[in-house]
mmCIF file of the N, C-alpha and C atoms, coordinates in Angstrom:
data_MODEL
# 
_entry.id   MODEL 
# 
loop_
_atom_site.group_PDB 
_atom_site.id 
_atom_site.type_symbol 
_atom_site.label_atom_id 
_atom_site.label_alt_id 
_atom_site.label_comp_id 
_atom_site.label_asym_id 
_atom_site.label_entity_id 
_atom_site.label_seq_id 
_atom_site.pdbx_PDB_ins_code 
_atom_site.Cartn_x 
_atom_site.Cartn_y 
_atom_site.Cartn_z 
_atom_site.occupancy 
_atom_site.B_iso_or_equiv 
_atom_site.pdbx_formal_charge 
_atom_site.auth_seq_id 
_atom_site.auth_comp_id 
_atom_site.auth_asym_id 
_atom_site.auth_atom_id 
_atom_site.pdbx_PDB_model_num 
ATOM 1   N N  . UNK A 1 1  ? -13.805 5.963   -0.632  1.00 0.00 ? 1  UNK A N  1 
ATOM 2   C CA . UNK A 1 1  ? -13.468 4.813   0.183   1.00 0.00 ? 1  UNK A CA 1 
ATOM 3   C C  . UNK A 1 1  ? -13.325 5.304   1.631   1.00 0.00 ? 1  UNK A C  1 
ATOM 4   N N  . UNK A 1 2  ? -14.081 4.720   2.548   1.00 0.00 ? 2  UNK A N  1 
ATOM 5   C CA . UNK A 1 2  ? -13.986 5.139   3.944   1.00 0.00 ? 2  UNK A CA 1 
ATOM 6   C C  . UNK A 1 2  ? -12.813 4.442   4.643   1.00 0.00 ? 2  UNK A C  1 
ATOM 7   N N  . UNK A 1 3  ? -12.514 4.916   5.858   1.00 0.00 ? 3  UNK A N  1 
ATOM 8   C CA . UNK A 1 3  ? -11.331 4.401   6.564   1.00 0.00 ? 3  UNK A CA 1 
ATOM 9   C C  . UNK A 1 3  ? -11.414 2.908   6.854   1.00 0.00 ? 3  UNK A C  1 
ATOM 10  N N  . UNK A 1 4  ? -12.603 2.426   7.174   1.00 0.00 ? 4  UNK A N  1 
ATOM 11  C CA . UNK A 1 4  ? -12.746 0.993   7.463   1.00 0.00 ? 4  UNK A CA 1 
ATOM 12  C C  . UNK A 1 4  ? -12.403 0.166   6.218   1.00 0.00 ? 4  UNK A C  1 
ATOM 13  N N  . UNK A 1 5  ? -12.864 0.621   5.068   1.00 0.00 ? 5  UNK A N  1 
ATOM 14  C CA . UNK A 1 5  ? -12.575 -0.079  3.819   1.00 0.00 ? 5  UNK A CA 1 
ATOM 15  C C  . UNK A 1 5  ? -11.082 -0.028  3.509   1.00 0.00 ? 5  UNK A C  1 
ATOM 16  N N  . UNK A 1 6  ? -10.464 1.122   3.750   1.00 0.00 ? 6  UNK A N  1 
ATOM 17  C CA . UNK A 1 6  ? -9.015  1.261   3.514   1.00 0.00 ? 6  UNK A CA 1 
ATOM 18  C C  . UNK A 1 6  ? -8.251  0.304   4.425   1.00 0.00 ? 6  UNK A C  1 
ATOM 19  N N  . UNK A 1 7  ? -8.633  0.238   5.698   1.00 0.00 ? 7  UNK A N  1 
ATOM 20  C CA . UNK A 1 7  ? -7.957  -0.660  6.644   1.00 0.00 ? 7  UNK A CA 1 
ATOM 21  C C  . UNK A 1 7  ? -8.141  -2.124  6.259   1.00 0.00 ? 7  UNK A C  1 
ATOM 22  N N  . UNK A 1 8  ? -9.316  -2.481  5.761   1.00 0.00 ? 8  UNK A N  1 
ATOM 23  C CA . UNK A 1 8  ? -9.543  -3.858  5.298   1.00 0.00 ? 8  UNK A CA 1 
ATOM 24  C C  . UNK A 1 8  ? -8.667  -4.158  4.089   1.00 0.00 ? 8  UNK A C  1 
ATOM 25  N N  . UNK A 1 9  ? -8.553  -3.186  3.191   1.00 0.00 ? 9  UNK A N  1 
ATOM 26  C CA . UNK A 1 9  ? -7.700  -3.355  2.004   1.00 0.00 ? 9  UNK A CA 1 
ATOM 27  C C  . UNK A 1 9  ? -6.240  -3.532  2.425   1.00 0.00 ? 9  UNK A C  1 
ATOM 28  N N  . UNK A 1 10 ? -5.792  -2.708  3.374   1.00 0.00 ? 10 UNK A N  1 
ATOM 29  C CA . UNK A 1 10 ? -4.421  -2.819  3.873   1.00 0.00 ? 10 UNK A CA 1 
ATOM 30  C C  . UNK A 1 10 ? -4.185  -4.204  4.461   1.00 0.00 ? 10 UNK A C  1 
ATOM 31  N N  . UNK A 1 11 ? -5.124  -4.669  5.246   1.00 0.00 ? 11 UNK A N  1 
ATOM 32  C CA . UNK A 1 11 ? -5.003  -5.991  5.868   1.00 0.00 ? 11 UNK A CA 1 
ATOM 33  C C  . UNK A 1 11 ? -4.890  -7.094  4.816   1.00 0.00 ? 11 UNK A C  1 
ATOM 34  N N  . UNK A 1 12 ? -5.717  -7.028  3.788   1.00 0.00 ? 12 UNK A N  1 
ATOM 35  C CA . UNK A 1 12 ? -5.683  -8.039  2.726   1.00 0.00 ? 12 UNK A CA 1 
ATOM 36  C C  . UNK A 1 12 ? -4.352  -7.984  1.965   1.00 0.00 ? 12 UNK A C  1 
ATOM 37  N N  . UNK A 1 13 ? -3.870  -6.773  1.687   1.00 0.00 ? 13 UNK A N  1 
ATOM 38  C CA . UNK A 1 13 ? -2.598  -6.630  0.985   1.00 0.00 ? 13 UNK A CA 1 
ATOM 39  C C  . UNK A 1 13 ? -1.442  -7.167  1.821   1.00 0.00 ? 13 UNK A C  1 
ATOM 40  N N  . UNK A 1 14 ? -1.447  -6.891  3.111   1.00 0.00 ? 14 UNK A N  1 
ATOM 41  C CA . UNK A 1 14 ? -0.388  -7.376  4.004   1.00 0.00 ? 14 UNK A CA 1 
ATOM 42  C C  . UNK A 1 14 ? -0.403  -8.897  4.072   1.00 0.00 ? 14 UNK A C  1 
ATOM 43  N N  . UNK A 1 15 ? -1.582  -9.488  4.158   1.00 0.00 ? 15 UNK A N  1 
ATOM 44  C CA . UNK A 1 15 ? -1.680  -10.947 4.184   1.00 0.00 ? 15 UNK A CA 1 
ATOM 45  C C  . UNK A 1 15 ? -1.098  -11.559 2.903   1.00 0.00 ? 15 UNK A C  1 
ATOM 46  N N  . UNK A 1 16 ? -1.452  -10.975 1.761   1.00 0.00 ? 16 UNK A N  1 
ATOM 47  C CA . UNK A 1 16 ? -0.929  -11.489 0.497   1.00 0.00 ? 16 UNK A CA 1 
ATOM 48  C C  . UNK A 1 16 ? 0.585   -11.314 0.421   1.00 0.00 ? 16 UNK A C  1 
ATOM 49  N N  . UNK A 1 17 ? 1.075   -10.170 0.877   1.00 0.00 ? 17 UNK A N  1 
ATOM 50  C CA . UNK A 1 17 ? 2.512   -9.914  0.875   1.00 0.00 ? 17 UNK A CA 1 
ATOM 51  C C  . UNK A 1 17 ? 3.241   -10.945 1.742   1.00 0.00 ? 17 UNK A C  1 
ATOM 52  N N  . UNK A 1 18 ? 2.714   -11.216 2.926   1.00 0.00 ? 18 UNK A N  1 
ATOM 53  C CA . UNK A 1 18 ? 3.349   -12.189 3.819   1.00 0.00 ? 18 UNK A CA 1 
ATOM 54  C C  . UNK A 1 18 ? 3.352   -13.580 3.204   1.00 0.00 ? 18 UNK A C  1 
ATOM 55  N N  . UNK A 1 19 ? 2.262   -13.958 2.565   1.00 0.00 ? 19 UNK A N  1 
ATOM 56  C CA . UNK A 1 19 ? 2.180   -15.274 1.927   1.00 0.00 ? 19 UNK A CA 1 
ATOM 57  C C  . UNK A 1 19 ? 3.213   -15.405 0.811   1.00 0.00 ? 19 UNK A C  1 
ATOM 58  N N  . UNK A 1 20 ? 3.364   -14.357 0.014   1.00 0.00 ? 20 UNK A N  1 
ATOM 59  C CA . UNK A 1 20 ? 4.358   -14.404 -1.064  1.00 0.00 ? 20 UNK A CA 1 
ATOM 60  C C  . UNK A 1 20 ? 5.774   -14.475 -0.517  1.00 0.00 ? 20 UNK A C  1 
ATOM 61  N N  . UNK A 1 21 ? 6.042   -13.719 0.537   1.00 0.00 ? 21 UNK A N  1 
ATOM 62  C CA . UNK A 1 21 ? 7.393   -13.726 1.117   1.00 0.00 ? 21 UNK A CA 1 
ATOM 63  C C  . UNK A 1 21 ? 7.729   -15.093 1.721   1.00 0.00 ? 21 UNK A C  1 
ATOM 64  N N  . UNK A 1 22 ? 6.745   -15.757 2.303   1.00 0.00 ? 22 UNK A N  1 
ATOM 65  C CA . UNK A 1 22 ? 6.977   -17.092 2.865   1.00 0.00 ? 22 UNK A CA 1 
ATOM 66  C C  . UNK A 1 22 ? 7.174   -18.126 1.765   1.00 0.00 ? 22 UNK A C  1 
ATOM 67  N N  . UNK A 1 23 ? 6.486   -17.933 0.655   1.00 0.00 ? 23 UNK A N  1 
ATOM 68  C CA . UNK A 1 23 ? 6.521   -18.895 -0.448  1.00 0.00 ? 23 UNK A CA 1 
ATOM 69  C C  . UNK A 1 23 ? 7.841   -18.875 -1.208  1.00 0.00 ? 23 UNK A C  1 
ATOM 70  N N  . UNK A 1 24 ? 8.380   -17.682 -1.448  1.00 0.00 ? 24 UNK A N  1 
ATOM 71  C CA . UNK A 1 24 ? 9.573   -17.567 -2.289  1.00 0.00 ? 24 UNK A CA 1 
ATOM 72  C C  . UNK A 1 24 ? 10.616  -16.687 -1.617  1.00 0.00 ? 24 UNK A C  1 
ATOM 73  N N  . UNK A 1 25 ? 11.609  -17.286 -0.998  1.00 0.00 ? 25 UNK A N  1 
ATOM 74  C CA . UNK A 1 25 ? 12.658  -16.483 -0.367  1.00 0.00 ? 25 UNK A CA 1 
ATOM 75  C C  . UNK A 1 25 ? 13.428  -15.664 -1.394  1.00 0.00 ? 25 UNK A C  1 
ATOM 76  N N  . UNK A 1 26 ? 13.802  -14.481 -1.012  1.00 0.00 ? 26 UNK A N  1 
ATOM 77  C CA . UNK A 1 26 ? 14.487  -13.581 -1.942  1.00 0.00 ? 26 UNK A CA 1 
ATOM 78  C C  . UNK A 1 26 ? 15.903  -14.044 -2.274  1.00 0.00 ? 26 UNK A C  1 
ATOM 79  N N  . UNK A 1 27 ? 16.397  -15.058 -1.605  1.00 0.00 ? 27 UNK A N  1 
ATOM 80  C CA . UNK A 1 27 ? 17.744  -15.563 -1.873  1.00 0.00 ? 27 UNK A CA 1 
ATOM 81  C C  . UNK A 1 27 ? 17.833  -16.306 -3.206  1.00 0.00 ? 27 UNK A C  1 
ATOM 82  N N  . UNK A 1 28 ? 16.703  -16.710 -3.744  1.00 0.00 ? 28 UNK A N  1 
ATOM 83  C CA . UNK A 1 28 ? 16.708  -17.436 -5.003  1.00 0.00 ? 28 UNK A CA 1 
ATOM 84  C C  . UNK A 1 28 ? 17.158  -16.516 -6.141  1.00 0.00 ? 28 UNK A C  1 
ATOM 85  N N  . UNK A 1 29 ? 18.086  -16.981 -7.001  1.00 0.00 ? 29 UNK A N  1 
ATOM 86  C CA . UNK A 1 29 ? 18.594  -16.130 -8.084  1.00 0.00 ? 29 UNK A CA 1 
ATOM 87  C C  . UNK A 1 29 ? 17.506  -15.723 -9.089  1.00 0.00 ? 29 UNK A C  1 
ATOM 88  N N  . UNK A 1 30 ? 16.510  -16.548 -9.281  1.00 0.00 ? 30 UNK A N  1 
ATOM 89  C CA . UNK A 1 30 ? 15.448  -16.246 -10.246 1.00 0.00 ? 30 UNK A CA 1 
ATOM 90  C C  . UNK A 1 30 ? 14.345  -15.389 -9.641  1.00 0.00 ? 30 UNK A C  1 
ATOM 91  N N  . UNK A 1 31 ? 14.398  -15.164 -8.346  1.00 0.00 ? 31 UNK A N  1 
ATOM 92  C CA . UNK A 1 31 ? 13.318  -14.472 -7.642  1.00 0.00 ? 31 UNK A CA 1 
ATOM 93  C C  . UNK A 1 31 ? 13.075  -13.063 -8.177  1.00 0.00 ? 31 UNK A C  1 
ATOM 94  N N  . UNK A 1 32 ? 14.146  -12.308 -8.406  1.00 0.00 ? 32 UNK A N  1 
ATOM 95  C CA . UNK A 1 32 ? 13.995  -10.910 -8.807  1.00 0.00 ? 32 UNK A CA 1 
ATOM 96  C C  . UNK A 1 32 ? 13.350  -10.753 -10.176 1.00 0.00 ? 32 UNK A C  1 
ATOM 97  N N  . UNK A 1 33 ? 13.289  -11.799 -10.956 1.00 0.00 ? 33 UNK A N  1 
ATOM 98  C CA . UNK A 1 33 ? 12.718  -11.700 -12.289 1.00 0.00 ? 33 UNK A CA 1 
ATOM 99  C C  . UNK A 1 33 ? 11.403  -12.464 -12.400 1.00 0.00 ? 33 UNK A C  1 
ATOM 100 N N  . UNK A 1 34 ? 10.953  -13.029 -11.316 1.00 0.00 ? 34 UNK A N  1 
ATOM 101 C CA . UNK A 1 34 ? 9.744   -13.841 -11.352 1.00 0.00 ? 34 UNK A CA 1 
ATOM 102 C C  . UNK A 1 34 ? 8.476   -13.049 -11.090 1.00 0.00 ? 34 UNK A C  1 
ATOM 103 N N  . UNK A 1 35 ? 7.355   -13.694 -11.326 1.00 0.00 ? 35 UNK A N  1 
ATOM 104 C CA . UNK A 1 35 ? 6.062   -13.031 -11.132 1.00 0.00 ? 35 UNK A CA 1 
ATOM 105 C C  . UNK A 1 35 ? 5.797   -12.660 -9.671  1.00 0.00 ? 35 UNK A C  1 
ATOM 106 N N  . UNK A 1 36 ? 6.330   -13.444 -8.740  1.00 0.00 ? 36 UNK A N  1 
ATOM 107 C CA . UNK A 1 36 ? 6.127   -13.123 -7.330  1.00 0.00 ? 36 UNK A CA 1 
ATOM 108 C C  . UNK A 1 36 ? 6.817   -11.814 -6.961  1.00 0.00 ? 36 UNK A C  1 
ATOM 109 N N  . UNK A 1 37 ? 8.000   -11.593 -7.515  1.00 0.00 ? 37 UNK A N  1 
ATOM 110 C CA . UNK A 1 37 ? 8.721   -10.356 -7.233  1.00 0.00 ? 37 UNK A CA 1 
ATOM 111 C C  . UNK A 1 37 ? 7.941   -9.155  -7.781  1.00 0.00 ? 37 UNK A C  1 
ATOM 112 N N  . UNK A 1 38 ? 7.419   -9.298  -8.979  1.00 0.00 ? 38 UNK A N  1 
ATOM 113 C CA . UNK A 1 38 ? 6.628   -8.217  -9.587  1.00 0.00 ? 38 UNK A CA 1 
ATOM 114 C C  . UNK A 1 38 ? 5.369   -7.963  -8.759  1.00 0.00 ? 38 UNK A C  1 
ATOM 115 N N  . UNK A 1 39 ? 4.742   -9.026  -8.285  1.00 0.00 ? 39 UNK A N  1 
ATOM 116 C CA . UNK A 1 39 ? 3.529   -8.865  -7.477  1.00 0.00 ? 39 UNK A CA 1 
ATOM 117 C C  . UNK A 1 39 ? 3.865   -8.207  -6.141  1.00 0.00 ? 39 UNK A C  1 
ATOM 118 N N  . UNK A 1 40 ? 4.997   -8.573  -5.538  1.00 0.00 ? 40 UNK A N  1 
ATOM 119 C CA . UNK A 1 40 ? 5.415   -7.943  -4.283  1.00 0.00 ? 40 UNK A CA 1 
ATOM 120 C C  . UNK A 1 40 ? 5.623   -6.442  -4.464  1.00 0.00 ? 40 UNK A C  1 
ATOM 121 N N  . UNK A 1 41 ? 6.241   -6.073  -5.560  1.00 0.00 ? 41 UNK A N  1 
ATOM 122 C CA . UNK A 1 41 ? 6.459   -4.653  -5.839  1.00 0.00 ? 41 UNK A CA 1 
ATOM 123 C C  . UNK A 1 41 ? 5.117   -3.943  -5.968  1.00 0.00 ? 41 UNK A C  1 
ATOM 124 N N  . UNK A 1 42 ? 4.197   -4.547  -6.673  1.00 0.00 ? 42 UNK A N  1 
ATOM 125 C CA . UNK A 1 42 ? 2.868   -3.974  -6.851  1.00 0.00 ? 42 UNK A CA 1 
ATOM 126 C C  . UNK A 1 42 ? 2.131   -3.866  -5.509  1.00 0.00 ? 42 UNK A C  1 
ATOM 127 N N  . UNK A 1 43 ? 2.258   -4.897  -4.681  1.00 0.00 ? 43 UNK A N  1 
ATOM 128 C CA . UNK A 1 43 ? 1.631   -4.875  -3.352  1.00 0.00 ? 43 UNK A CA 1 
ATOM 129 C C  . UNK A 1 43 ? 2.195   -3.740  -2.506  1.00 0.00 ? 43 UNK A C  1 
ATOM 130 N N  . UNK A 1 44 ? 3.494   -3.560  -2.545  1.00 0.00 ? 44 UNK A N  1 
ATOM 131 C CA . UNK A 1 44 ? 4.125   -2.498  -1.766  1.00 0.00 ? 44 UNK A CA 1 
ATOM 132 C C  . UNK A 1 44 ? 3.652   -1.121  -2.229  1.00 0.00 ? 44 UNK A C  1 
ATOM 133 N N  . UNK A 1 45 ? 3.511   -0.961  -3.530  1.00 0.00 ? 45 UNK A N  1 
ATOM 134 C CA . UNK A 1 45 ? 3.009   0.307   -4.060  1.00 0.00 ? 45 UNK A CA 1 
ATOM 135 C C  . UNK A 1 45 ? 1.560   0.539   -3.643  1.00 0.00 ? 45 UNK A C  1 
ATOM 136 N N  . UNK A 1 46 ? 0.738   -0.509  -3.733  1.00 0.00 ? 46 UNK A N  1 
ATOM 137 C CA . UNK A 1 46 ? -0.663  -0.397  -3.306  1.00 0.00 ? 46 UNK A CA 1 
ATOM 138 C C  . UNK A 1 46 ? -0.758  -0.052  -1.823  1.00 0.00 ? 46 UNK A C  1 
ATOM 139 N N  . UNK A 1 47 ? 0.089   -0.698  -1.023  1.00 0.00 ? 47 UNK A N  1 
ATOM 140 C CA . UNK A 1 47 ? 0.098   -0.416  0.414   1.00 0.00 ? 47 UNK A CA 1 
ATOM 141 C C  . UNK A 1 47 ? 0.482   1.035   0.689   1.00 0.00 ? 47 UNK A C  1 
ATOM 142 N N  . UNK A 1 48 ? 1.498   1.513   0.004   1.00 0.00 ? 48 UNK A N  1 
ATOM 143 C CA . UNK A 1 48 ? 1.913   2.911   0.190   1.00 0.00 ? 48 UNK A CA 1 
ATOM 144 C C  . UNK A 1 48 ? 0.774   3.864   -0.149  1.00 0.00 ? 48 UNK A C  1 
ATOM 145 N N  . UNK A 1 49 ? 0.062   3.575   -1.231  1.00 0.00 ? 49 UNK A N  1 
ATOM 146 C CA . UNK A 1 49 ? -1.061  4.423   -1.615  1.00 0.00 ? 49 UNK A CA 1 
ATOM 147 C C  . UNK A 1 49 ? -2.183  4.369   -0.575  1.00 0.00 ? 49 UNK A C  1 
ATOM 148 N N  . UNK A 1 50 ? -2.465  3.183   -0.069  1.00 0.00 ? 50 UNK A N  1 
ATOM 149 C CA . UNK A 1 50 ? -3.523  3.046   0.945   1.00 0.00 ? 50 UNK A CA 1 
ATOM 150 C C  . UNK A 1 50 ? -3.154  3.794   2.225   1.00 0.00 ? 50 UNK A C  1 
ATOM 151 N N  . UNK A 1 51 ? -1.921  3.630   2.680   1.00 0.00 ? 51 UNK A N  1 
ATOM 152 C CA . UNK A 1 51 ? -1.490  4.328   3.890   1.00 0.00 ? 51 UNK A CA 1 
ATOM 153 C C  . UNK A 1 51 ? -1.544  5.841   3.694   1.00 0.00 ? 51 UNK A C  1 
ATOM 154 N N  . UNK A 1 52 ? -1.133  6.293   2.516   1.00 0.00 ? 52 UNK A N  1 
ATOM 155 C CA . UNK A 1 52 ? -1.173  7.723   2.226   1.00 0.00 ? 52 UNK A CA 1 
ATOM 156 C C  . UNK A 1 52 ? -2.616  8.231   2.238   1.00 0.00 ? 52 UNK A C  1 
ATOM 157 N N  . UNK A 1 53 ? -3.523  7.490   1.620   1.00 0.00 ? 53 UNK A N  1 
ATOM 158 C CA . UNK A 1 53 ? -4.925  7.893   1.592   1.00 0.00 ? 53 UNK A CA 1 
ATOM 159 C C  . UNK A 1 53 ? -5.503  7.933   3.006   1.00 0.00 ? 53 UNK A C  1 
ATOM 160 N N  . UNK A 1 54 ? -5.156  6.960   3.810   1.00 0.00 ? 54 UNK A N  1 
ATOM 161 C CA . UNK A 1 54 ? -5.631  6.932   5.194   1.00 0.00 ? 54 UNK A CA 1 
ATOM 162 C C  . UNK A 1 54 ? -5.118  8.157   5.961   1.00 0.00 ? 54 UNK A C  1 
ATOM 163 N N  . UNK A 1 55 ? -3.828  8.481   5.777   1.00 0.00 ? 55 UNK A N  1 
ATOM 164 C CA . UNK A 1 55 ? -3.265  9.671   6.444   1.00 0.00 ? 55 UNK A CA 1 
ATOM 165 C C  . UNK A 1 55 ? -3.955  10.956  5.973   1.00 0.00 ? 55 UNK A C  1 
ATOM 166 N N  . UNK A 1 56 ? -4.208  11.034  4.672   1.00 0.00 ? 56 UNK A N  1 
ATOM 167 C CA . UNK A 1 56 ? -4.909  12.208  4.134   1.00 0.00 ? 56 UNK A CA 1 
ATOM 168 C C  . UNK A 1 56 ? -6.281  12.372  4.775   1.00 0.00 ? 56 UNK A C  1 
ATOM 169 N N  . UNK A 1 57 ? -7.029  11.272  4.835   1.00 0.00 ? 57 UNK A N  1 
ATOM 170 C CA . UNK A 1 57 ? -8.382  11.330  5.412   1.00 0.00 ? 57 UNK A CA 1 
ATOM 171 C C  . UNK A 1 57 ? -8.337  11.772  6.871   1.00 0.00 ? 57 UNK A C  1 
ATOM 172 N N  . UNK A 1 58 ? -7.406  11.216  7.612   1.00 0.00 ? 58 UNK A N  1 
ATOM 173 C CA . UNK A 1 58 ? -7.310  11.563  9.033   1.00 0.00 ? 58 UNK A CA 1 
ATOM 174 C C  . UNK A 1 58 ? -6.889  13.019  9.221   1.00 0.00 ? 58 UNK A C  1 
ATOM 175 N N  . UNK A 1 59 ? -5.992  13.506  8.388   1.00 0.00 ? 59 UNK A N  1 
ATOM 176 C CA . UNK A 1 59 ? -5.567  14.901  8.474   1.00 0.00 ? 59 UNK A CA 1 
ATOM 177 C C  . UNK A 1 59 ? -6.719  15.831  8.126   1.00 0.00 ? 59 UNK A C  1 
ATOM 178 N N  . UNK A 1 60 ? -7.471  15.507  7.097   1.00 0.00 ? 60 UNK A N  1 
ATOM 179 C CA . UNK A 1 60 ? -8.610  16.341  6.727   1.00 0.00 ? 60 UNK A CA 1 
ATOM 180 C C  . UNK A 1 60 ? -9.625  16.398  7.867   1.00 0.00 ? 60 UNK A C  1 
ATOM 181 N N  . UNK A 1 61 ? -9.904  15.258  8.458   1.00 0.00 ? 61 UNK A N  1 
ATOM 182 C CA . UNK A 1 61 ? -10.859 15.219  9.574   1.00 0.00 ? 61 UNK A CA 1 
ATOM 183 C C  . UNK A 1 61 ? -10.334 16.052  10.740  1.00 0.00 ? 61 UNK A C  1 
ATOM 184 N N  . UNK A 1 62 ? -9.048  15.907  11.049  1.00 0.00 ? 62 UNK A N  1 
ATOM 185 C CA . UNK A 1 62 ? -8.445  16.629  12.170  1.00 0.00 ? 62 UNK A CA 1 
ATOM 186 C C  . UNK A 1 62 ? -8.554  18.147  11.987  1.00 0.00 ? 62 UNK A C  1 
ATOM 187 N N  . UNK A 1 63 ? -8.476  18.608  10.755  1.00 0.00 ? 63 UNK A N  1 
ATOM 188 C CA . UNK A 1 63 ? -8.499  20.042  10.490  1.00 0.00 ? 63 UNK A CA 1 
ATOM 189 C C  . UNK A 1 63 ? -9.860  20.541  9.997   1.00 0.00 ? 63 UNK A C  1 
ATOM 190 N N  . UNK A 1 64 ? -10.903 19.746  10.267  1.00 0.00 ? 64 UNK A N  1 
ATOM 191 C CA . UNK A 1 64 ? -12.258 20.178  9.972   1.00 0.00 ? 64 UNK A CA 1 
ATOM 192 C C  . UNK A 1 64 ? -12.653 20.136  8.509   1.00 0.00 ? 64 UNK A C  1 
ATOM 193 N N  . UNK A 1 65 ? -11.878 19.420  7.706   1.00 0.00 ? 65 UNK A N  1 
ATOM 194 C CA . UNK A 1 65 ? -12.200 19.288  6.289   1.00 0.00 ? 65 UNK A CA 1 
ATOM 195 C C  . UNK A 1 65 ? -12.931 17.970  6.050   1.00 0.00 ? 65 UNK A C  1 
ATOM 196 N N  . UNK A 1 66 ? -13.486 17.819  4.878   1.00 0.00 ? 66 UNK A N  1 
ATOM 197 C CA . UNK A 1 66 ? -14.223 16.617  4.520   1.00 0.00 ? 66 UNK A CA 1 
ATOM 198 C C  . UNK A 1 66 ? -13.242 15.514  4.114   1.00 0.00 ? 66 UNK A C  1 
ATOM 199 N N  . UNK A 1 67 ? -13.168 14.422  4.882   1.00 0.00 ? 67 UNK A N  1 
ATOM 200 C CA . UNK A 1 67 ? -12.231 13.340  4.549   1.00 0.00 ? 67 UNK A CA 1 
ATOM 201 C C  . UNK A 1 67 ? -12.568 12.649  3.226   1.00 0.00 ? 67 UNK A C  1 
ATOM 202 N N  . UNK A 1 68 ? -13.818 12.760  2.788   1.00 0.00 ? 68 UNK A N  1 
ATOM 203 C CA . UNK A 1 68 ? -14.196 12.135  1.517   1.00 0.00 ? 68 UNK A CA 1 
ATOM 204 C C  . UNK A 1 68 ? -13.579 12.837  0.310   1.00 0.00 ? 68 UNK A C  1 
ATOM 205 N N  . UNK A 1 69 ? -12.995 13.997  0.535   1.00 0.00 ? 69 UNK A N  1 
ATOM 206 C CA . UNK A 1 69 ? -12.330 14.713  -0.555  1.00 0.00 ? 69 UNK A CA 1 
ATOM 207 C C  . UNK A 1 69 ? -10.900 14.203  -0.790  1.00 0.00 ? 69 UNK A C  1 
ATOM 208 N N  . UNK A 1 70 ? -10.397 13.372  0.101   1.00 0.00 ? 70 UNK A N  1 
ATOM 209 C CA . UNK A 1 70 ? -9.062  12.787  -0.075  1.00 0.00 ? 70 UNK A CA 1 
ATOM 210 C C  . UNK A 1 70 ? -9.100  11.819  -1.251  1.00 0.00 ? 70 UNK A C  1 
ATOM 211 N N  . UNK A 1 71 ? -8.051  11.848  -2.041  1.00 0.00 ? 71 UNK A N  1 
ATOM 212 C CA . UNK A 1 71 ? -7.970  10.967  -3.203  1.00 0.00 ? 71 UNK A CA 1 
ATOM 213 C C  . UNK A 1 71 ? -6.607  10.286  -3.237  1.00 0.00 ? 71 UNK A C  1 
ATOM 214 N N  . UNK A 1 72 ? -6.577  9.064   -3.775  1.00 0.00 ? 72 UNK A N  1 
ATOM 215 C CA . UNK A 1 72 ? -5.286  8.382   -3.896  1.00 0.00 ? 72 UNK A CA 1 
ATOM 216 C C  . UNK A 1 72 ? -4.336  9.191   -4.770  1.00 0.00 ? 72 UNK A C  1 
ATOM 217 N N  . UNK A 1 73 ? -3.096  9.271   -4.326  1.00 0.00 ? 73 UNK A N  1 
ATOM 218 C CA . UNK A 1 73 ? -2.078  9.972   -5.113  1.00 0.00 ? 73 UNK A CA 1 
ATOM 219 C C  . UNK A 1 73 ? -1.351  8.962   -5.993  1.00 0.00 ? 73 UNK A C  1 
ATOM 220 N N  . UNK A 1 74 ? -0.726  9.437   -7.052  1.00 0.00 ? 74 UNK A N  1 
ATOM 221 C CA . UNK A 1 74 ? 0.002   8.522   -7.946  1.00 0.00 ? 74 UNK A CA 1 
ATOM 222 C C  . UNK A 1 74 ? 1.125   7.787   -7.207  1.00 0.00 ? 74 UNK A C  1 
ATOM 223 N N  . UNK A 1 75 ? 1.381   6.577   -7.647  1.00 0.00 ? 75 UNK A N  1 
ATOM 224 C CA . UNK A 1 75 ? 2.444   5.760   -7.046  1.00 0.00 ? 75 UNK A CA 1 
ATOM 225 C C  . UNK A 1 75 ? 3.760   6.518   -7.028  1.00 0.00 ? 75 UNK A C  1 
ATOM 226 N N  . UNK A 1 76 ? 4.072   7.193   -8.123  1.00 0.00 ? 76 UNK A N  1 
ATOM 227 C CA . UNK A 1 76 ? 5.348   7.908   -8.220  1.00 0.00 ? 76 UNK A CA 1 
ATOM 228 C C  . UNK A 1 76 ? 5.483   8.944   -7.101  1.00 0.00 ? 76 UNK A C  1 
ATOM 229 N N  . UNK A 1 77 ? 4.381   9.538   -6.712  1.00 0.00 ? 77 UNK A N  1 
ATOM 230 C CA . UNK A 1 77 ? 4.406   10.556  -5.663  1.00 0.00 ? 77 UNK A CA 1 
ATOM 231 C C  . UNK A 1 77 ? 4.587   9.929   -4.284  1.00 0.00 ? 77 UNK A C  1 
ATOM 232 N N  . UNK A 1 78 ? 3.802   8.919   -3.966  1.00 0.00 ? 78 UNK A N  1 
ATOM 233 C CA . UNK A 1 78 ? 3.896   8.339   -2.617  1.00 0.00 ? 78 UNK A CA 1 
ATOM 234 C C  . UNK A 1 78 ? 5.153   7.509   -2.426  1.00 0.00 ? 78 UNK A C  1 
ATOM 235 N N  . UNK A 1 79 ? 5.705   6.978   -3.499  1.00 0.00 ? 79 UNK A N  1 
ATOM 236 C CA . UNK A 1 79 ? 6.935   6.194   -3.390  1.00 0.00 ? 79 UNK A CA 1 
ATOM 237 C C  . UNK A 1 79 ? 8.142   7.076   -3.065  1.00 0.00 ? 79 UNK A C  1 
ATOM 238 N N  . UNK A 1 80 ? 8.046   8.349   -3.324  1.00 0.00 ? 80 UNK A N  1 
ATOM 239 C CA . UNK A 1 80 ? 9.174   9.241   -3.070  1.00 0.00 ? 80 UNK A CA 1 
ATOM 240 C C  . UNK A 1 80 ? 9.107   9.929   -1.710  1.00 0.00 ? 80 UNK A C  1 
ATOM 241 N N  . UNK A 1 81 ? 8.117   9.609   -0.908  1.00 0.00 ? 81 UNK A N  1 
ATOM 242 C CA . UNK A 1 81 ? 8.041   10.174  0.439   1.00 0.00 ? 81 UNK A CA 1 
ATOM 243 C C  . UNK A 1 81 ? 9.115   9.558   1.315   1.00 0.00 ? 81 UNK A C  1 
ATOM 244 N N  . UNK A 1 82 ? 9.593   10.317  2.256   1.00 0.00 ? 82 UNK A N  1 
ATOM 245 C CA . UNK A 1 82 ? 10.546  9.796   3.231   1.00 0.00 ? 82 UNK A CA 1 
ATOM 246 C C  . UNK A 1 82 ? 9.803   9.520   4.517   1.00 0.00 ? 82 UNK A C  1 
ATOM 247 N N  . UNK A 1 83 ? 10.165  8.434   5.170   1.00 0.00 ? 83 UNK A N  1 
ATOM 248 C CA . UNK A 1 83 ? 9.516   8.066   6.432   1.00 0.00 ? 83 UNK A CA 1 
ATOM 249 C C  . UNK A 1 83 ? 9.995   8.909   7.562   1.00 0.00 ? 83 UNK A C  1 
# 
């Protein structure tokens, strides 16, 4: 997946995330157990993976390596990174 494709994927995920957040406010007691909450969690994980892959590709390019060798890391790994 090239950087342009990753950025398009990020954009689509962000749009979907914003639409879900506007549709169902988190103040609702049933929200945390609903399908929208599960989808938001999945979107956040997908976004983290996309951002990580983009950073990997850019780092490889910066250091003279092949960016196409970058691969998505498991959700468990990217979710534990600190900002």
